[in-house]
N, C-alpha and C positions, 0 to 999 in steps of 0.2 A: 395577419392572415385574414383574407376576405372570406368570411363564412357564408356570404350570400353572393357567390360569384356570378349568378345569373341576374342580379339586380345592379344596375349601374350606380356608382357612388354619386349622390346628388344632394343638393341643399333643399330639394323639394320636401316639404313637411310630410308628404304622403309616404315617402320612402325612408322616413327617419322615426326613431322612437326616443323618448326622453331617457336620460341617463338613469333616473330613479326607477323607471319602468324596467330597464334592462337589469338593474341591480336586484329588484324584486323577483324577476323571473329566475334568477339563479337558485333561489330557495325552492321554487317549484320544480326545477329540473333535478335538484338534489333528491327531493321526495320521489320524483318520477323514476329515477334510476333505482332507488332502493325498494320501492313499493310495487311498481308496475312491471318493469322489465323482467324480473325473475319469473313471472307468470307466463312469459313467452320464451323462456330459455335464452334471454338476451342479457348482455352486460353493457358496461359503459362504452365499449368499443362500438356497439350498435348505435348508441346515442351520438357518438362522434361522427360516424358515417352518415347519419341522417340529421346532423345538427341544424342544418338550415331550417328544416320543417319544424322541429321541436322548439328551437330557440326563437324563431320568428313568430311562431304561434303564441308562445307564452309572453314574449315581450310586447307584441302588438296588443294583446288583451290587457296587459297591465298598463299600457299606454292609454287605452280607453278609460281604465280605472283612474289614472292620474287626471285625465281631463274632466271626468265627471266630478271628482273630488275638488277640482279647482273651480268648479262652477261654469265650465264652458258649455255652450249650447249642446243639448243632447244629440240632435241630428248630426252635428259636426263630429262629435266624439264617436258616435256609432258608425259613421262612414268608415272608420278604421276596420270594422268587422267586414265591410264589403270588400275592402282591399285585401284583407286576410283570405276571404273566400276566393278571390281571384287568384291569389298566390297558391293556395292549396289545390284549386281546380286545375292548375297547370301540372300538378304532380299525380293526381288520381281523381277519378270521378267523384263528385260530391253527392253521396247517396242520401236518402231521406234522413237517416240518423244524424249525419253530420250537419245537414241543413237545419234540422230541428235544434241542434245544440247552438248553432249561431243565432237562431230565433230566440232560444232561451236566454242567451246573453243579452239580446236587445230588450227583452221583457224585464230581465233582472235590473239592468242599468236604468231603465225607465222608472222602475219602482224606487231604486236607490236614490235617484235624483229627486224624485217627488218627495220622498220621505225625509231625506237629510238636508236638501238644499231649499226646497219649497216649503218644508214643514207641513206637507199635505197630510190629511187624515188617512187612516187605513184601519183595517180590522186585524185581529190576531190571525184570522184565517188567511188573509192576504199576506201577512208577514211570514207565516209558515210556508205559503206557496213560494214566496221570494227565496226563502232558505232552500227550498227544494231545487231552485234554479241556479243557486249561487256558485256551485262548483262546476259550472259548464266548461271552464277552462281546462281543468283536469280531465273531464270527460271527453273533451275534444282531443286532447293529447292522447288519451287512451284509444280513441277510435283511429287516430292517425297511426299509432303504434300497431294496432291490429291490422290495418291495411298494409303497412310497410312490412310487417312480419309474415304476411301471407295467411291464407286460410280464412274460413268463415268467422263471423263474429260469434263469440261465446257469450250469449246474453246473460246467462246465469252469473258469469264473472263480472259483467258490467253492473248487475244488480247488487252484488256484494260490495263492489267498490263505491256504488252510489251511497250506501249506508256509511261506509268508511269515510267518504268525503264529507258527508254531513257531520260526522263525529269530529273530524279535524277542524271544520269551520267553527263548530260550537266551542271546542276546547281553545282554539285560537282567540275567539272573542272573550272567553272567560279570563284569559291571561292578559287581555288588553282593554278592559272595560274603561278605566279612567282615561287612557291614552286616546281611545277611539272617541270617547265623549268630547274630549278637548278638541280633537281634529274635526269632529262632526261627521265621521265616517260611519259606515254601516256596522252596527254591533247588535246582535240579536237581543242581548240583555238590556241594553239602553233603550232600544226601540220598543221592546215589549213592555218595559216599565213606563215608558212615555205614554203608550196607548192605554195601559191598564195599571195605573199607580197602585202599588201594594200587591199586585198579582202577577206582574210581568216576570219576576224572578222565578216564580213557580211554573209559569208557562214555559220559559226557556229550559228549566230543569226537566220538565216533562218531555220536551223535544229531545233532550240529551238521552233520557232513558229509552225513548222510542227508537232512537238511532241504534242504541246498544242492543235492544231486543231484535231489531231488524238485521243487524250484523250476524247474530247467532242464528236467526231463522234462515237467512240467505246462505250461510255456510253449509247448511244441510243439503243444499242442491248442487254443491260443487263436487267435482271429481276429487278423489283422494289427493292427487298431485296438486290441484288448484287449492284445495283446502289447506294443505301444508304450506304452500307459498303465501296464502292470505294470512294464515296464523302467524307466520314469520314476519310478514309486513306489519301486522297489528302489534306484535311483541316489540318489534324494533321501534315503532312509533311511540309506544308507552315508555320505552327506555329513553328515547330522546326528549319526549314531552310527557313527563309523569302526570298522571291524572290528578287534577286539582279538586279540592273540596269545594262544594258550592258555598258561596258566602251567605251569611244569615240575612244580609241586606246589601243593597248597592251603596256606594259612597254617597255622602250627602250631596245633593245637587245633580246627581246623575239620573237621567231618564226624563 
């Protein structure tokens, strides 16, 4: 089945994504169906009807991720986001919020490349800022969902999901510290410890608690229905990914 019927089959690299990127995007779409769609009264049928937008967006962003981790030139990798913007712009106007998320992606990948590939220096404040940009892919999918579902943006819902997305990023990093260190990929625990030996772990733990507090605070601004949906999303997440204890120290050599 051709899920992108309006894009010709081509060997042109611009219209292709790596198999690994496509595989990774499946996990994002799984989360997207269970966490985001219920807040809009949608189910997996809605995802299938709009599969081109969601799958293409997720896979293209992961393709940038793959290129950055492989050490390819940043401008070449980020040109994928320009192609994605062109694709989305053919389906609905790219408003300032969507354009800002694409810019967030460029800034995040620039930081990731410098920190992991060039071993450039950075401050903990810069690392925290990079973490705040990191989930731009889910935020972009969320904006696309809101546009396709109709109605105005509910910014209070985006605010809650922003804290939720940060929580997921930190928990994912906590579960893959050694693996990410070996691969040289972005991991908040490894990068924080590298910048501040002996203190990085406490810094990352503080970010984790700040995200949890922000989740609770943002929930207070939600409508009763949105709060129920968000509580269900959070409960399902902890069921699938049980909360891990913070390690007393990072593995020897990490950081």
